[in-house]
C-alpha positions in Angstrom: 0.1 -0.1 -0.1 1.2 3.4 -0.9 1.9 5.8 2.2 -0.7 8.4 2.8 0.2 11.6 1.1 0.6 13.4 4.5 3.6 11.2 5.1 5.3 12.0 1.6 6.7 14.9 -0.1 4.3 15.7 -2.9 5.6 17.5 -6.0 2.9 20.1 -6.7 4.7 21.3 -9.9 4.1 17.8 -11.5 0.5 17.0 -12.5 -0.3 13.6 -13.9 -2.0 13.4 -17.3 -5.4 11.8 -17.7 -4.3 8.1 -18.3 -5.9 5.3 -20.1 -8.3 4.5 -16.9 -9.6 8.0 -16.7 -10.0 8.1 -20.6 -12.0 5.0 -20.2 -14.3 6.8 -17.8 -14.8 9.6 -20.4 -16.0 6.9 -22.7 -18.8 5.5 -20.5 -16.9 3.2 -17.9 -17.9 5.4 -15.1 -16.0 5.4 -11.8 -18.0 5.4 -8.5 -17.8 4.4 -4.8 -16.8 0.8 -4.7 -14.6 0.8 -7.9 -11.0 -0.1 -7.7 -7.9 -0.5 -9.7 -5.5 1.6 -11.9 -8.4 4.1 -12.9 -9.0 5.0 -9.4 -5.4 5.3 -8.6 -5.1 7.9 -11.5 -8.0 9.7 -10.1 -6.5 10.0 -6.7 -3.2 11.1 -8.0 -5.0 13.6 -10.2 -6.9 15.0 -7.3 -3.9 15.1 -5.0 -2.0 17.1 -7.8 -4.9 19.6 -7.7 -4.6 20.2 -4.0 -6.3 17.1 -2.1 -4.6 14.8 0.2 -5.8 11.2 -0.6 -4.3 8.0 0.1 -3.2 6.6 -3.3 -4.4 3.0 -2.8 -6.7 2.6 -5.9 -9.7 2.0 -3.8 -12.8 4.5 -4.3 -14.0 4.8 -0.6 -15.8 7.5 1.1 -12.7 9.9 1.4 -12.2 9.7 -2.4 -15.8 10.2 -3.1 -15.8 13.4 -1.0 -12.7 14.7 -2.5 -14.3 14.1 -6.0 -17.5 15.9 -4.8 -15.4 18.9 -3.5 -13.6 19.0 -7.0 -16.8 18.8 -8.8 -18.4 21.6 -6.9 -15.2 23.7 -7.1 -15.1 23.4 -11.1 -18.8 23.7 -11.9 -19.3 20.1 -12.6 -22.4 18.0 -11.7 -21.7 17.0 -8.0 -22.7 13.4 -8.0 -19.5 11.6 -6.9 -19.3 9.8 -10.1 -16.3 10.0 -12.7 -17.8 10.4 -16.2 -17.1 12.5 -19.3 -17.7 15.8 -17.6 -15.5 15.1 -14.6 -12.7 14.0 -16.8 -13.0 17.0 -18.9 -12.7 19.2 -15.8 -9.5 17.3 -14.8 -8.1 17.9 -18.2 -8.8 21.7 -18.1 -7.3 22.0 -14.6 -4.1 20.2 -15.3 -1.3 21.9 -13.7 -3.5 24.0 -11.5 -4.1 24.0 -7.7 -8.0 24.0 -7.4 -9.4 26.4 -4.9 -11.5 24.5 -2.5 -14.2 26.1 -0.1 -13.3 26.5 3.5 -16.4 25.2 5.2 -16.0 27.8 8.0 -15.7 30.7 5.6 -18.7 33.2 5.3 -20.5 33.0 2.1 -19.5 36.4 1.1 -16.0 35.2 1.0 -16.5 32.0 -1.1 -15.2 32.4 -4.8 -16.3 29.5 -6.9 -13.5 28.1 -8.9 -14.9 28.4 -12.4 -13.1 28.0 -15.6 -12.1 31.4 -17.2 -14.6 32.5 -20.1 -13.3 31.2 -23.4 -12.3 33.9 -26.1 -14.3 32.6 -29.1 -14.7 35.0 -31.7 -16.0 33.8 -35.1 -13.8 31.2 -37.0 -13.0 31.8 -40.4 -12.6 29.2 -43.3 -14.8 26.8 -44.8 -17.3 24.7 -43.2 -15.2 21.7 -42.4 -12.6 24.3 -40.5 -15.5 25.7 -38.4 -16.8 22.4 -37.6 -13.4 21.3 -36.4 -13.0 24.4 -34.5 -16.2 24.1 -32.6 -15.9 20.3 -32.3 -12.4 21.0 -30.5 -14.2 23.3 -28.0 -16.8 20.5 -27.1 -14.0 18.1 -26.5 -11.9 20.4 -24.3 -15.1 20.9 -22.2 -15.2 17.1 -21.6 -18.1 16.7 -24.2 -18.5 14.2 -27.0 -19.1 15.3 -30.6 -22.2 13.5 -32.3 -22.0 10.4 -30.2 -24.4 7.6 -31.5 -25.2 9.7 -34.6 -26.9 12.4 -32.7 -26.2 16.1 -33.2 -24.3 18.1 -30.7 -25.3 21.6 -29.6 -22.5 23.9 -28.3 -23.9 26.9 -26.3 -21.7 29.9 -26.0 -22.9 31.9 -22.9 -21.8 35.5 -23.5 -20.0 37.3 -20.5 -20.6 36.9 -16.8 -24.0 38.9 -16.7 -27.4 37.8 -15.4 -31.0 37.8 -16.9 -30.9 38.4 -20.5 -32.7 41.4 -22.0 -31.9 40.4 -25.5 -30.7 37.3 -27.4 -27.0 37.7 -27.1 -25.7 34.0 -26.8 -24.9 31.6 -29.4 -25.9 28.0 -30.1 -23.8 25.8 -32.6 -25.4 22.7 -33.9 -23.0 20.1 -35.3 -24.5 17.4 -37.2 -23.0 13.9 -37.9 -22.7 14.6 -41.8 -20.3 17.5 -40.8 -22.6 20.5 -41.2 -22.6 23.6 -38.8 -25.6 25.5 -38.1 -25.3 28.9 -36.1 -28.0 30.6 -34.2 -28.5 33.4 -31.8 -30.4 32.8 -28.5 -30.2 33.0 -24.7 -28.8 30.6 -22.1 -29.7 33.2 -19.3 -33.3 33.4 -18.0 -35.4 36.3 -19.1 -36.8 36.9 -15.7 -35.2 37.6 -12.4 -38.1 36.3 -10.1 -41.0 33.9 -10.3 -43.7 32.1 -8.3 -42.8 29.1 -10.3 -39.4 29.0 -8.8 -38.3 27.7 -5.5 -37.7 30.1 -2.6 -34.3 29.1 -1.5 -33.6 31.8 0.9 -37.0 32.3 2.4 -37.7 35.8 1.6 -41.1 35.0 -0.1 -39.9 35.5 -3.7 -39.1 32.7 -6.0 -35.5 32.5 -7.1 -35.0 32.2 -10.7 -32.1 29.8 -11.8 -29.6 29.6 -14.4 -28.1 26.2 -15.5 -24.4 25.8 -14.9 -21.8 25.1 -17.8 -21.3 21.5 -18.5 -22.4 18.7 -20.5 -26.0 17.4 -20.9 -28.3 15.1 -22.9 -31.3 16.7 -24.5 -34.5 14.7 -25.5 -37.9 15.5 -27.0 -40.5 17.1 -24.6 -43.6 17.7 -26.7 -45.0 21.2 -27.5 -44.4 24.1 -25.4 -44.9 27.9 -25.9 -46.5 27.1 -29.4 -43.6 24.8 -30.8 -41.8 21.6 -30.2 -39.5 21.6 -27.0 -36.7 19.6 -25.8 -35.9 18.6 -22.3 -32.4 19.2 -20.7 -31.1 16.2 -18.6 -27.6 15.2 -17.0 -25.7 12.8 -18.9 -27.1 10.1 -16.5 -30.6 10.9 -17.6 -31.7 12.9 -14.5 -34.1 16.0 -15.1 -32.4 17.5 -12.0 -29.5 19.6 -13.0 -26.9 21.8 -11.4 -27.7 25.5 -11.4 -27.2 28.9 -9.9 -30.0 30.9 -8.3 -30.6 34.7 -8.4 -31.5 35.0 -4.7 -31.3 38.8 -4.5 -33.5 39.2 -7.7 -31.3 41.8 -9.4 -31.0 39.9 -12.6 -27.3 39.1 -12.0 -25.5 35.9 -10.7 -22.7 37.4 -8.5 -19.9 35.1 -7.2 -21.5 35.2 -3.7 -24.8 33.8 -5.2 -23.1 31.2 -7.3 -21.1 30.1 -4.2 -24.1 29.9 -2.2 -25.9 27.9 -4.7 -22.9 25.4 -5.0 -23.0 25.0 -1.2 -26.7 24.3 -1.0 -26.3 21.9 -4.1 -29.0 23.8 -6.0 -30.7 21.9 -8.8 -33.0 23.1 -11.5 -35.9 20.9 -12.9 -38.0 21.3 -16.0 -35.3 23.1 -18.0 -36.2 23.1 -21.8 -35.0 24.3 -25.0 -38.1 26.1 -26.2 -39.4 29.1 -28.4 -39.0 32.6 -26.8 -40.5 35.8 -27.6 -39.7 37.6 -30.9 -37.4 40.3 -29.4 -36.3 39.1 -26.0 -36.1 35.8 -24.0 -39.0 34.8 -21.7 -37.9 32.1 -19.3 -37.0 31.1 -15.8 -34.0 29.0 -16.6 -34.7 27.6 -20.0 -32.5 27.9 -23.3 -34.6 30.0 -25.7 -34.4 31.4 -29.2 -36.6 33.8 -31.2 -39.5 32.1 -33.2 -37.6 32.6 -36.5 -34.3 31.2 -35.1 -36.0 28.5 -33.3 -37.8 27.1 -36.3 -34.4 26.7 -38.1 -33.0 25.1 -34.9 -35.8 22.5 -34.7 -34.8 21.5 -38.3 -31.0 21.4 -37.4 -31.4 19.0 -34.5 -33.5 16.6 -36.5 -37.1 17.8 -36.1 -39.6 17.8 -33.1 -38.4 14.4 -32.2 -34.7 14.9 -32.3 -32.3 14.2 -29.4 -28.9 15.8 -29.1 -25.9 16.4 -26.6 -25.4 19.9 -25.2 -22.2 21.4 -24.2 -22.5 24.8 -22.4 -19.5 26.9 -21.9 -18.9 30.5 -20.8 -17.7 32.7 -23.7 -16.6 36.2 -24.3 
């Protein structure tokens, strides 16, 4: 058995690469409590290189699970204690970094979520093949898969670090299995800052609207909503309860303090859809929306009203 890290000198300047074991987890061979072997050892080494202090014994026990949950919460991943494509993507994007973990005794105003910096996107030039490759590489760097099982992939580019959208300012890129690229303008932010249909997580008598966190999701048909076909956003594991942040002071923005409080509470959003919005501005309490004219084209691009697709959402600038 390898000695606990507290009894060894750890070289924090060297960060192990994601090896074959963790790569298998990215391809569907998930790791969870009770797993053991080389892949778990890779996980423990990777977490230790990012600031944790686990015994590197290749056994996925309660301490490894808690460290993993801490890492997921600190990097904006779904906090489920399971290593899949999203978590492996976060391990890749944090290579060589010390991840800031929350001090449980720290007040909420001092908590700074450790989120990947917004990605500088621009608009790629070149022919369709070059644009496809450019966007596909972004999906993969975020831990997502491009057109798995013959399904389209939607890349959501959330503009800036603002709050409730008053206009359609985000972008959705649909990549299809036949190599086509379709680009749309829409909103990944909610169009409202309060709603009686949202839970009141702070107990102030006002419903706290939510915004889904960047990550990788599966999207399936949902039937008609707001006058057109809609699609239900789920976790990669199939749950309709997905990680989100809540606007607890109802100012239409999502501050670091609010995001940190949401992550500590483990806030989840349910009933999140892709659906048709208003003609000039979003109208939602957490859904992904496009104007009617854009949405009609979006439906065709993802395979029609009964289409399913994967969704990778990232913060952009």
